[in-house]
Residue frames as qw, qx, qy, qz and C-alpha x, y, z in Angstrom:
[[0.492, 0.769, -0.376, -0.160, -4.08, 27.17, 6.72],
 [0.964, -0.112, 0.136, 0.198, -1.86, 24.18, 6.02],
 [0.072, -0.901, 0.379, 0.198, 1.83, 25.23, 6.23],
 [0.318, -0.422, 0.820, 0.220, 3.65, 21.99, 5.46],
 [0.729, 0.374, -0.128, -0.559, 2.38, 20.82, 2.13],
 [0.404, 0.417, -0.811, -0.076, 4.88, 18.01, 1.77],
 [0.011, -0.028, 0.914, -0.404, 3.58, 16.35, 4.93],
 [0.532, 0.137, 0.203, -0.810, -0.08, 17.18, 4.24],
 [0.339, 0.157, 0.923, 0.090, -2.48, 14.24, 3.53],
 [0.110, -0.268, -0.617, -0.732, -5.14, 14.33, 0.89],
 [0.329, -0.657, -0.678, -0.023, -7.83, 14.12, 3.51],
 [0.320, -0.565, -0.269, 0.711, -6.46, 17.11, 5.32],
 [0.116, -0.151, 0.376, 0.907, -6.22, 19.08, 2.12],
 [0.146, -0.432, -0.739, -0.496, -9.77, 18.21, 1.08],
 [0.336, -0.692, -0.585, 0.256, -11.15, 19.37, 4.35],
 [0.280, -0.500, -0.030, 0.819, -9.19, 22.57, 4.41],
 [0.062, 0.083, 0.541, 0.835, -9.98, 23.29, 0.77],
 [0.197, -0.569, -0.730, -0.325, -13.70, 22.74, 1.27],
 [0.327, -0.692, -0.432, 0.477, -13.75, 24.93, 4.38],
 [0.247, -0.428, 0.116, 0.862, -12.00, 27.73, 2.68],
 [0.004, 0.239, 0.647, 0.724, -14.13, 27.56, -0.40],
 [0.242, -0.684, -0.688, 0.006, -17.24, 27.78, 1.69],
 [0.334, -0.652, -0.252, 0.632, -15.90, 30.82, 3.42],
 [0.162, -0.135, 0.411, 0.887, -15.00, 32.55, 0.16],
 [0.084, -0.455, -0.741, -0.486, -18.57, 31.85, -1.13],
 [0.288, -0.775, -0.529, 0.192, -20.23, 33.33, 1.99],
 [0.299, -0.546, -0.004, 0.782, -17.86, 36.30, 1.95],
 [0.090, 0.004, 0.539, 0.837, -18.85, 36.92, -1.61],
 [0.458, 0.222, 0.315, -0.801, -22.54, 36.93, -0.53],
 [0.512, 0.226, -0.609, -0.562, -23.40, 34.01, -2.77],
 [0.797, -0.103, 0.433, -0.408, -25.75, 31.05, -2.23],
 [0.444, -0.201, 0.829, 0.275, -24.91, 27.62, -3.41],
 [0.566, 0.578, 0.585, -0.050, -27.76, 27.63, -5.84],
 [0.279, 0.915, -0.106, -0.271, -26.37, 30.76, -7.53],
 [0.248, -0.628, 0.694, 0.251, -23.03, 29.12, -7.90],
 [0.495, 0.068, 0.852, 0.155, -24.11, 25.87, -9.37],
 [0.515, 0.742, 0.396, -0.167, -26.47, 27.59, -11.72],
 [0.160, 0.891, -0.316, -0.283, -23.67, 29.83, -13.17],
 [0.159, -0.565, 0.789, 0.181, -21.21, 26.99, -13.45],
 [0.792, 0.146, -0.381, -0.454, -23.79, 24.45, -14.72],
 [0.168, 0.253, -0.914, 0.270, -22.96, 22.08, -11.88],
 [0.593, -0.455, -0.642, -0.167, -25.15, 19.75, -9.92],
 [0.436, -0.783, 0.150, -0.417, -25.92, 21.01, -6.33],
 [0.932, -0.358, 0.023, 0.060, -24.24, 17.89, -5.05],
 [0.722, 0.418, -0.113, 0.540, -20.95, 18.66, -6.78],
 [0.045, 0.710, -0.210, 0.671, -20.56, 21.89, -4.71],
 [0.695, -0.610, 0.146, -0.352, -21.66, 20.39, -1.50],
 [0.972, -0.040, -0.057, 0.226, -19.17, 17.58, -1.91],
 [0.503, 0.526, -0.195, 0.657, -16.38, 20.09, -2.59],
 [0.205, -0.683, 0.203, -0.671, -17.34, 22.23, 0.50],
 [0.812, -0.480, 0.193, -0.271, -17.58, 19.22, 2.81],
 [0.091, -0.669, 0.736, 0.050, -14.38, 17.62, 1.56],
 [0.821, 0.015, 0.528, -0.216, -16.02, 14.41, 0.35],
 [0.727, 0.648, -0.200, -0.106, -14.45, 14.25, -3.16],
 [0.892, -0.243, 0.169, 0.341, -11.58, 11.79, -3.21],
 [0.494, 0.026, 0.262, 0.829, -9.92, 14.05, -5.93],
 [0.136, 0.865, 0.243, -0.417, -10.48, 17.76, -6.51],
 [0.632, 0.492, 0.304, 0.516, -9.81, 19.13, -9.98],
 [0.338, -0.339, -0.086, 0.874, -7.68, 22.39, -9.89],
 [0.012, -0.300, -0.485, -0.821, -9.89, 23.70, -12.80],
 [0.372, -0.680, -0.602, -0.192, -12.94, 23.54, -10.52],
 [0.481, -0.577, -0.279, 0.599, -11.00, 25.44, -7.83],
 [0.262, -0.073, 0.248, 0.930, -9.95, 28.05, -10.32],
 [0.169, -0.500, -0.610, -0.591, -13.59, 28.53, -11.52],
 [0.468, -0.704, -0.522, 0.111, -14.84, 28.96, -7.93],
 [0.475, -0.450, -0.109, 0.748, -12.04, 31.41, -6.98],
 [0.134, 0.215, 0.417, 0.873, -12.72, 33.48, -10.08],
 [0.284, -0.641, -0.561, -0.440, -16.40, 33.72, -9.20],
 [0.566, -0.694, -0.375, 0.239, -15.63, 34.63, -5.53],
 [0.186, 0.920, -0.141, 0.316, -12.93, 37.19, -6.39],
 [0.828, -0.489, 0.053, 0.270, -10.16, 35.40, -4.51],
 [0.057, 0.904, -0.387, -0.172, -6.76, 36.96, -4.67],
 [0.640, 0.534, -0.551, -0.054, -3.78, 35.49, -6.25],
 [0.052, -0.420, 0.811, -0.403, -2.25, 34.07, -3.00],
 [0.653, -0.009, 0.553, -0.518, -5.47, 32.44, -2.04],
 [0.831, 0.435, -0.151, -0.312, -5.93, 30.91, -5.49],
 [0.453, 0.541, -0.703, 0.086, -2.40, 29.49, -5.42],
 [0.284, -0.312, 0.776, -0.469, -2.88, 28.01, -1.96],
 [0.751, 0.150, 0.421, -0.486, -6.16, 26.29, -2.80],
 [0.767, 0.498, -0.346, -0.209, -4.83, 25.00, -6.12],
 [0.189, 0.486, -0.820, 0.237, -1.92, 23.39, -4.09],
 [0.560, -0.091, 0.651, -0.504, -4.50, 21.67, -1.93],
 [0.846, 0.357, 0.111, -0.380, -6.26, 20.30, -4.92],
 [0.509, 0.601, -0.614, -0.047, -2.97, 19.22, -6.47],
 [0.152, -0.355, 0.869, -0.310, -2.19, 17.02, -3.39],
 [0.730, 0.131, 0.510, -0.436, -5.52, 15.19, -3.76],
 [0.785, 0.554, -0.158, -0.230, -4.43, 14.34, -7.35],
 [0.473, 0.615, -0.614, 0.147, -0.90, 13.27, -6.61],
 [0.074, -0.271, 0.850, -0.445, -1.38, 11.43, -3.26],
 [0.653, -0.269, -0.557, -0.436, -3.73, 8.80, -2.01],
 [0.520, -0.461, 0.491, -0.526, -5.04, 8.14, 1.51],
 [0.060, -0.245, 0.968, 0.014, -4.45, 4.53, 2.46],
 [0.446, 0.283, 0.737, -0.423, -8.14, 3.76, 2.81],
 [0.598, 0.625, -0.033, -0.501, -8.76, 4.72, -0.86],
 [0.099, -0.380, 0.866, 0.310, -6.46, 1.84, -2.09],
 [0.615, 0.082, -0.562, -0.547, -8.19, -0.47, -4.56],
 [0.358, 0.007, -0.915, 0.185, -7.71, -3.40, -2.01],
 [0.035, 0.246, 0.706, -0.663, -10.10, -1.74, 0.51],
 [0.302, 0.005, -0.299, -0.905, -12.67, -0.54, -2.02],
 [0.475, -0.277, -0.768, -0.328, -15.04, -3.53, -1.47],
 [0.448, -0.521, -0.655, 0.314, -15.49, -2.75, 2.23],
 [0.209, -0.209, -0.157, 0.942, -15.44, 1.13, 2.02],
 [0.093, 0.766, 0.633, 0.065, -18.86, 2.68, 2.14],
 [0.177, 0.701, 0.116, 0.680, -19.32, 6.47, 1.40],
 [0.477, -0.820, -0.061, -0.311, -20.20, 7.15, 5.02],
 [0.861, -0.398, 0.059, 0.310, -17.30, 5.25, 6.46],
 [0.643, 0.339, 0.111, 0.678, -14.90, 6.79, 4.01],
 [0.054, -0.817, -0.074, -0.570, -16.13, 10.29, 5.02],
 [0.700, -0.710, 0.019, -0.082, -15.46, 9.34, 8.64],
 [0.852, -0.070, 0.093, 0.511, -11.91, 8.12, 7.91],
 [0.352, 0.636, 0.072, 0.682, -11.20, 11.48, 6.28],
 [0.353, -0.822, 0.019, -0.446, -12.17, 13.18, 9.53],
 [0.838, -0.539, 0.041, 0.076, -10.51, 10.82, 11.84],
 [0.792, 0.173, 0.059, 0.583, -7.26, 11.02, 10.02],
 [0.182, 0.626, 0.030, 0.758, -7.39, 14.86, 10.26],
 [0.536, -0.781, -0.184, -0.263, -8.59, 15.14, 13.91],
 [0.216, 0.508, -0.611, 0.568, -6.45, 15.98, 16.86],
 [0.299, -0.104, 0.714, -0.624, -9.02, 14.97, 19.49],
 [0.560, -0.143, -0.664, -0.475, -11.55, 12.15, 19.30],
 [0.371, -0.136, 0.665, -0.634, -14.12, 11.50, 21.94],
 [0.498, -0.032, -0.745, -0.443, -16.13, 8.28, 21.66],
 [0.591, -0.136, 0.537, -0.587, -19.02, 6.62, 23.61],
 [0.479, 0.106, -0.791, -0.366, -19.64, 2.95, 22.89],
 [0.690, -0.241, 0.298, -0.613, -22.40, 0.79, 24.34],
 [0.966, 0.089, 0.006, -0.244, -22.03, -2.64, 22.64],
 [0.920, 0.148, -0.032, 0.362, -18.32, -3.39, 21.85],
 [0.560, -0.495, 0.119, 0.654, -14.84, -2.20, 22.52],
 [0.281, 0.867, -0.091, -0.402, -14.23, 1.06, 20.33],
 [0.863, 0.494, -0.013, 0.099, -12.50, 0.23, 17.03],
 [0.262, 0.807, -0.435, 0.300, -9.16, 2.01, 17.85],
 [0.341, -0.570, 0.671, -0.330, -8.72, -0.23, 20.83],
 [0.945, 0.058, 0.122, -0.297, -9.77, -3.62, 19.34],
 [0.386, -0.430, 0.772, 0.264, -7.43, -6.63, 18.91],
 [0.342, 0.255, -0.671, -0.606, -7.41, -8.50, 15.63],
 [0.129, -0.143, -0.981, 0.011, -9.14, -11.54, 17.06],
 [0.136, 0.503, 0.567, -0.638, -11.89, -9.49, 18.57],
 [0.301, 0.454, -0.260, -0.797, -12.39, -7.65, 15.22],
 [0.236, 0.097, -0.885, -0.389, -12.78, -10.99, 13.43],
 [0.007, 0.345, 0.895, -0.283, -15.39, -12.34, 15.84],
 [0.231, 0.533, 0.273, -0.766, -17.47, -9.06, 15.57],
 [0.361, 0.422, -0.408, -0.725, -17.57, -9.27, 11.84],
 [0.177, 0.022, -0.962, -0.208, -18.21, -12.96, 11.71],
 [0.003, 0.411, 0.839, -0.357, -21.21, -12.62, 14.06],
 [0.187, 0.589, 0.229, -0.752, -22.55, -9.25, 13.07],
 [0.473, 0.528, -0.381, -0.593, -22.34, -9.87, 9.32],
 [0.756, 0.000, 0.649, -0.081, -23.41, -13.46, 8.79],
 [0.772, 0.514, 0.353, 0.122, -22.25, -14.98, 5.44],
 [0.155, 0.928, -0.303, -0.155, -19.39, -12.43, 4.94],
 [0.911, 0.308, -0.205, 0.181, -16.67, -14.18, 2.99],
 [0.738, -0.496, -0.036, 0.456, -13.29, -14.58, 4.67],
 [0.521, 0.240, 0.169, 0.802, -11.53, -12.30, 2.12],
 [0.120, -0.762, -0.200, -0.603, -13.84, -9.35, 3.06],
 [0.671, -0.734, -0.102, 0.019, -13.32, -9.93, 6.78],
 [0.739, -0.117, 0.037, 0.663, -9.55, -9.90, 6.18],
 [0.257, 0.540, 0.198, 0.776, -10.04, -6.49, 4.49],
 [0.425, -0.795, -0.234, -0.364, -12.17, -5.26, 7.35],
 [0.808, -0.484, -0.100, 0.319, -9.60, -6.37, 9.87],
 [0.639, 0.140, 0.076, 0.752, -6.83, -4.67, 7.92],
 [0.001, 0.716, 0.250, 0.651, -8.77, -1.45, 7.81],
 [0.555, -0.793, -0.142, -0.207, -9.36, -1.31, 11.50],
 [0.794, -0.397, -0.002, 0.460, -5.83, -2.30, 12.59],
 [0.499, 0.339, 0.152, 0.782, -4.34, 0.28, 10.20],
 [0.194, -0.834, -0.230, -0.463, -6.67, 2.96, 11.65],
 [0.726, -0.652, -0.158, 0.153, -5.07, 2.32, 15.08],
 [0.680, 0.163, -0.050, 0.713, -1.78, 3.71, 13.95],
 [0.004, 0.764, 0.087, 0.640, -3.06, 7.19, 14.64],
 [0.634, -0.763, -0.056, -0.113, -2.70, 6.57, 18.33],
 [0.784, -0.416, 0.181, 0.423, 0.92, 6.05, 18.00],
 [0.490, 0.803, 0.057, 0.335, 1.83, 8.64, 15.45],
 [0.705, -0.141, -0.248, 0.649, 5.41, 9.82, 16.41],
 [0.186, 0.249, -0.011, 0.950, 4.84, 13.53, 15.95],
 [0.371, -0.114, 0.189, -0.902, 1.25, 14.16, 16.88],
 [0.125, -0.200, -0.971, 0.031, -0.67, 11.07, 18.21],
 [0.410, -0.514, -0.489, -0.573, -4.47, 11.42, 18.36],
 [0.199, -0.171, 0.604, -0.752, -5.77, 12.56, 21.82],
 [0.533, -0.189, -0.697, -0.440, -8.32, 9.82, 22.37],
 [0.322, -0.106, 0.690, -0.639, -10.86, 9.46, 25.19],
 [0.477, -0.123, -0.748, -0.445, -13.12, 6.57, 25.07],
 [0.451, -0.161, 0.560, -0.676, -16.07, 5.93, 27.34],
 [0.393, -0.019, -0.868, -0.303, -17.56, 2.48, 27.32],
 [0.741, -0.380, 0.033, -0.553, -20.66, 1.02, 29.03],
 [0.450, -0.424, 0.755, -0.217, -19.94, -1.78, 31.59],
 [0.891, 0.261, 0.279, -0.245, -21.86, -4.12, 29.35],
 [0.615, 0.672, -0.412, -0.034, -18.89, -4.01, 26.85],
 [0.062, -0.528, 0.811, -0.244, -16.67, -5.63, 29.59],
 [0.595, -0.089, 0.721, -0.342, -19.18, -8.38, 30.44],
 [0.814, 0.465, 0.034, -0.346, -20.35, -9.27, 26.98],
 [0.641, -0.315, 0.638, 0.287, -18.41, -12.31, 25.77],
 [0.557, 0.726, -0.211, -0.345, -17.16, -11.74, 22.22],
 [0.567, 0.481, -0.667, 0.041, -15.57, -14.97, 21.06],
 [0.814, -0.248, -0.491, 0.187, -14.01, -17.52, 23.41],
 [0.539, -0.817, -0.112, 0.174, -12.65, -16.52, 26.78],
 [0.642, -0.271, 0.167, 0.697, -9.07, -16.06, 25.66],
 [0.260, 0.548, 0.366, 0.706, -10.26, -13.52, 22.98],
 [0.304, -0.875, -0.245, -0.286, -12.00, -11.49, 25.67],
 [0.687, -0.625, 0.007, 0.370, -9.11, -11.69, 28.13],
 [0.586, 0.087, 0.271, 0.759, -6.65, -10.64, 25.42],
 [0.100, 0.709, 0.365, 0.595, -8.93, -7.82, 24.36],
 [0.422, -0.884, -0.167, -0.109, -9.44, -6.35, 27.82],
 [0.697, -0.475, 0.105, 0.527, -5.76, -6.73, 28.68],
 [0.491, 0.341, 0.296, 0.745, -4.94, -4.88, 25.42],
 [0.124, -0.886, -0.243, -0.376, -7.13, -1.92, 26.56],
 [0.636, -0.744, 0.018, 0.203, -5.22, -1.85, 29.83],
 [0.727, -0.112, 0.240, 0.633, -1.83, -2.04, 28.10],
 [0.326, 0.599, 0.324, 0.656, -2.67, 0.79, 25.71],
 [0.296, -0.901, -0.191, -0.252, -3.95, 3.04, 28.40],
 [0.703, -0.653, 0.080, 0.271, -0.98, 2.47, 30.60],
 [0.674, -0.105, 0.325, 0.655, 1.55, 2.94, 27.94],
 [0.257, 0.396, 0.363, 0.803, 0.13, 5.93, 26.01],
 [0.101, -0.381, -0.452, 0.800, -0.64, 9.08, 27.75],
 [0.257, 0.113, -0.288, -0.916, -2.74, 10.30, 24.87],
 [0.513, -0.237, -0.705, -0.429, -5.32, 7.59, 25.45],
 [0.232, -0.118, 0.628, -0.733, -7.87, 7.55, 28.27],
 [0.445, -0.241, -0.781, -0.365, -10.69, 5.12, 28.95],
 [0.318, -0.124, 0.525, -0.780, -13.62, 5.34, 31.35],
 [0.223, -0.222, -0.930, -0.188, -16.37, 2.91, 32.11],
 [0.489, -0.281, 0.046, -0.825, -19.97, 3.82, 32.82],
 [0.014, -0.022, 0.968, -0.251, -20.99, 1.19, 35.53],
 [0.277, -0.425, -0.808, -0.298, -24.38, -0.43, 35.71],
 [0.330, -0.562, -0.585, 0.482, -24.99, 1.32, 39.01],
 [0.096, -0.162, 0.103, 0.977, -24.99, 4.66, 37.29],
 [0.349, 0.582, 0.605, -0.417, -28.53, 4.01, 36.19],
 [0.480, 0.795, 0.353, 0.114, -29.99, 6.17, 33.41],
 [0.444, -0.520, 0.225, 0.694, -27.42, 8.33, 31.59],
 [0.313, 0.723, -0.098, -0.608, -26.97, 10.66, 28.66],
 [0.064, 0.442, -0.777, -0.443, -25.55, 8.01, 26.47],
 [0.524, 0.137, 0.808, -0.231, -28.63, 5.76, 26.36],
 [0.644, 0.641, 0.075, -0.412, -29.57, 6.82, 22.80],
 [0.915, 0.347, 0.090, 0.185, -26.52, 5.02, 21.42],
 [0.702, -0.244, 0.191, 0.642, -22.88, 5.29, 20.45],
 [0.319, 0.939, 0.093, 0.095, -21.33, 8.38, 18.98],
 [0.718, -0.058, 0.038, 0.693, -18.03, 10.02, 18.16],
 [0.016, 0.985, 0.099, -0.142, -17.12, 13.67, 18.54],
 [0.768, 0.173, 0.103, 0.607, -14.16, 14.85, 16.46],
 [0.091, -0.952, -0.010, 0.291, -12.11, 17.99, 16.96],
 [0.748, 0.540, 0.081, 0.377, -9.59, 19.43, 14.46],
 [0.583, -0.187, -0.093, 0.785, -6.31, 21.41, 14.54],
 [0.041, -0.752, -0.190, 0.630, -6.38, 25.12, 14.97],
 [0.150, -0.320, 0.520, 0.777, -4.87, 25.54, 11.50],
 [0.012, -0.327, -0.833, -0.446, -8.03, 24.15, 9.99],
 [0.333, -0.045, 0.172, -0.926, -11.08, 26.39, 10.05],
 [0.542, -0.193, -0.747, -0.332, -13.27, 23.35, 10.88],
 [0.556, -0.430, 0.277, -0.655, -15.70, 23.15, 13.71],
 [0.267, -0.167, 0.936, -0.156, -16.07, 19.91, 15.66],
 [0.616, 0.084, -0.504, -0.599, -18.23, 17.22, 14.07],
 [0.625, -0.162, 0.652, -0.398, -20.14, 14.15, 15.17],
 [0.400, 0.236, -0.797, -0.387, -20.17, 10.74, 13.58],
 [0.703, -0.037, 0.505, -0.499, -23.05, 8.19, 14.02],
 [0.296, 0.269, -0.843, -0.359, -23.25, 4.72, 12.65],
 [0.752, -0.025, 0.469, -0.462, -25.88, 1.99, 12.56],
 [0.706, 0.030, 0.695, 0.133, -26.46, -1.33, 10.73],
 [0.595, 0.581, 0.486, 0.267, -27.34, 0.24, 7.25],
 [0.285, 0.872, 0.106, 0.383, -25.96, 3.73, 7.36],
 [0.565, -0.341, -0.180, 0.730, -23.36, 6.21, 8.72],
 [0.123, 0.885, 0.278, 0.354, -23.71, 9.93, 8.93],
 [0.440, -0.025, -0.254, 0.861, -21.54, 12.87, 9.83],
 [0.146, -0.881, -0.449, 0.007, -23.35, 15.72, 11.77],
 [0.502, 0.260, -0.021, 0.825, -22.05, 19.17, 11.34],
 [0.209, -0.781, -0.232, -0.541, -24.65, 21.66, 12.77],
 [0.025, -0.476, 0.495, -0.726, -23.80, 23.58, 15.81],
 [0.707, -0.316, 0.174, -0.608, -26.94, 22.31, 17.66],
 [0.973, -0.005, -0.220, -0.063, -26.16, 18.57, 16.99],
 [0.631, 0.352, -0.488, 0.489, -22.52, 18.90, 17.87],
 [0.191, -0.485, 0.435, -0.734, -23.18, 20.86, 21.05],
 [0.833, -0.279, 0.013, -0.478, -25.73, 18.18, 22.13],
 [0.941, 0.036, -0.304, 0.141, -23.34, 15.28, 21.75],
 [0.376, 0.491, -0.463, 0.635, -20.48, 17.23, 23.25],
 [0.415, -0.474, 0.320, -0.707, -22.50, 17.93, 26.30],
 [0.946, -0.161, -0.100, -0.262, -23.61, 14.37, 26.54],
 [0.790, 0.255, -0.421, 0.365, -20.01, 13.22, 26.47],
 [0.048, 0.502, -0.455, 0.733, -18.99, 15.78, 29.15],
 [0.708, -0.372, 0.125, -0.587, -21.90, 14.44, 31.29],
 [0.977, -0.036, -0.207, -0.022, -20.81, 10.83, 30.84],
 [0.565, 0.399, -0.489, 0.531, -17.24, 11.73, 31.80],
 [0.222, -0.468, 0.416, -0.748, -18.43, 13.27, 34.98],
 [0.845, -0.213, 0.050, -0.487, -20.72, 10.37, 35.67],
 [0.919, 0.155, -0.343, 0.119, -18.21, 7.58, 35.03],
 [0.727, -0.606, 0.110, 0.303, -15.41, 6.68, 37.54],
 [0.036, 0.869, -0.403, -0.285, -12.06, 8.22, 36.79],
 [0.645, 0.532, -0.532, -0.135, -9.45, 6.55, 34.60],
 [0.041, 0.382, -0.872, 0.303, -7.74, 4.65, 37.48],
 [0.558, 0.040, 0.659, -0.503, -10.97, 3.18, 38.90],
 [0.776, 0.457, -0.086, -0.426, -12.12, 2.42, 35.42],
 [0.408, 0.533, -0.741, -0.021, -8.89, 0.50, 34.78],
 [0.244, -0.200, 0.851, -0.419, -9.47, -1.44, 37.94],
 [0.756, 0.263, 0.320, -0.507, -13.06, -2.35, 36.65],
 [0.707, 0.528, -0.406, -0.235, -11.46, -3.63, 33.39],
 [0.219, 0.461, -0.845, 0.160, -8.88, -5.69, 35.22],
 [0.498, -0.031, 0.725, -0.475, -11.52, -7.27, 37.38],
 [0.781, 0.415, 0.031, -0.466, -13.51, -8.14, 34.24],
 [0.462, 0.551, -0.684, -0.127, -10.41, -9.82, 32.85],
 [0.143, -0.204, 0.922, -0.296, -10.42, -12.34, 35.84],
 [0.614, 0.210, 0.516, -0.559, -14.10, -13.12, 35.13],
 [0.718, 0.512, -0.249, -0.401, -13.67, -14.26, 31.50]]
């Protein structure tokens, strides 16, 4: 339950609203198909409500669901207040200026990232986004997306640098643990100064922010649990009735995994990688050595 509505973000309200609506439906013994048939909704509308994917939630929809589920007056009032926040406030990534570079899958991830308290990420190819410098971000988009016009690259850079503010939130900064493959340190992205500045930035962030931790999986570790690719595991505050989730991304798509089996598999892989990689201090030493080599 969200207690401070004035400080609540639309993303947080959407997620909490969706979670509570799903719990109410299950408590009422109703299947999604029964609900959408009675309300003459599409199945996707209910799914989007329960997963918090709608940018704006109509209070009338909340009232209709609460009436069907037999919710009490207090619950109805609380859920309507969540819906009201989605109509009166806007998350920064939903601003019109970012719309050209905001895919549905990435938008769903930003909703989750902004609401998470703990984020665990494993990256194989490049420095994780929350630790990237502006110059490094530009080179990645210029090389990975050939032909992208400068205006769109500027928007992509702005999105990524704005995301990084969650690491320095004055009240509750994100607890961030990033594990990267040694190849990330060796791969030259841009000219040497870009790489040196990027690796130095990682060291600076880790040494200045106790909520950020980075480990490196060295080549000598051999085969390991992260060889199937990059992933992100997100955990949420206790006030939300949300289980951990996993985010996966590739060249053409992005997906959020919510099933217990999927999440447990990735969480276990991350724990194994943490145990396999050298500790934070030795990992920082590896990064500092890599700086000298660029």
